[in-house]
C-alpha positions in Angstrom: -46.8 -14.1 -37.3 -46.2 -14.2 -33.5 -47.7 -11.5 -31.5 -44.4 -10.0 -30.1 -42.9 -10.0 -33.6 -46.1 -8.4 -35.1 -46.1 -5.7 -32.3 -42.4 -4.9 -32.9 -42.9 -4.8 -36.7 -45.9 -2.4 -36.4 -44.1 -0.2 -34.0 -41.1 0.1 -36.3 -43.3 1.0 -39.2 -45.1 3.8 -37.5 -44.1 7.3 -38.7 -45.0 10.9 -38.0 -45.9 12.6 -41.3 -47.8 15.6 -42.5 -51.3 15.0 -43.9 -50.3 16.7 -47.1 -47.9 13.8 -47.8 -50.7 11.3 -47.2 -53.1 12.7 -49.7 -52.2 10.2 -52.5 -53.4 7.4 -50.1 -56.6 9.4 -49.5 -57.2 9.9 -53.2 -57.1 6.1 -53.8 -59.4 5.5 -50.9 -56.8 3.8 -48.7 -56.4 6.3 -45.8 -58.2 5.1 -42.7 -58.9 7.4 -39.8 -58.1 6.2 -36.3 -59.4 8.4 -33.4 -56.6 10.1 -31.4 -57.9 8.5 -28.2 -57.1 5.0 -29.5 -53.9 3.1 -29.4 -52.8 3.0 -33.0 -50.7 -0.1 -32.6 -53.6 -2.0 -31.1 -55.9 -1.0 -33.9 -53.3 -1.9 -36.5 -52.9 -5.3 -34.8 -56.6 -5.9 -35.0 -56.5 -5.0 -38.7 -53.6 -7.4 -39.4 -55.4 -10.2 -37.5 -58.7 -9.4 -39.3 -60.4 -8.9 -36.0 -63.7 -7.7 -37.4 -65.5 -7.8 -34.0 -63.2 -5.1 -32.5 -62.9 -3.1 -35.7 -66.7 -3.2 -36.1 -67.1 -1.7 -32.6 -64.8 1.2 -33.5 -66.7 1.8 -36.7 -70.0 2.0 -34.8 -68.5 4.5 -32.4 -67.1 6.5 -35.4 -63.6 6.1 -34.1 -62.4 4.3 -37.2 -63.2 4.4 -40.9 -62.1 5.6 -44.3 -61.1 9.3 -44.2 -64.0 11.4 -45.3 -63.8 14.4 -47.6 -64.6 16.6 -44.7 -61.9 15.2 -42.6 -59.4 15.4 -45.4 -60.2 19.1 -45.9 -59.9 19.8 -42.2 -56.6 18.0 -42.0 -55.2 19.9 -45.0 -56.5 23.3 -43.7 -54.9 22.6 -40.3 -51.6 21.3 -41.8 -52.3 18.3 -39.5 -49.4 16.1 -38.4 -50.4 12.4 -38.3 -49.1 9.1 -37.1 -49.3 6.8 -40.0 -48.9 3.0 -40.2 -49.4 0.8 -43.3 -51.5 -2.4 -42.9 -51.7 -3.2 -46.5 -53.6 -2.2 -48.5 -54.6 0.4 -45.9 -52.7 3.4 -44.4 -53.9 4.0 -40.9 -53.8 7.7 -40.0 -54.2 9.2 -36.6 -54.1 13.0 -35.9 -51.4 14.2 -33.5 -52.6 16.7 -30.9 -49.7 18.2 -29.1 -50.2 19.0 -25.4 -50.1 22.7 -24.8 
C-alpha cells in the first residue's frame, strides 16, 4: 500500500471513543496503549509496516504496549476518552487529555 494512501486510510479510521466501549478489546488482549505524547498515526503506520525497530524503542520507553490491568482500571475510573485506531488484529488506544 502506498504511503499517502496508508496515511489517509489510517486517518479516516481514527475515532474518538470512551474507554468503556473499548473494554471488549482489552478483554481479548488486543488493546494497545500509545502514549499521549506520540503521534498516533505515525505509530499505527509503523505497526502496519511491521517496523519492529521503532516499535521496540517505544516499548523500551514504556510509551507503547498492551494495556495493563492497572491502566484499564484507571481509564475506567476516569471515564477516559480515547483516540482509537484498528491495525488488525490490534486496537491502538491513546488517552485524550483536553487542554484546560
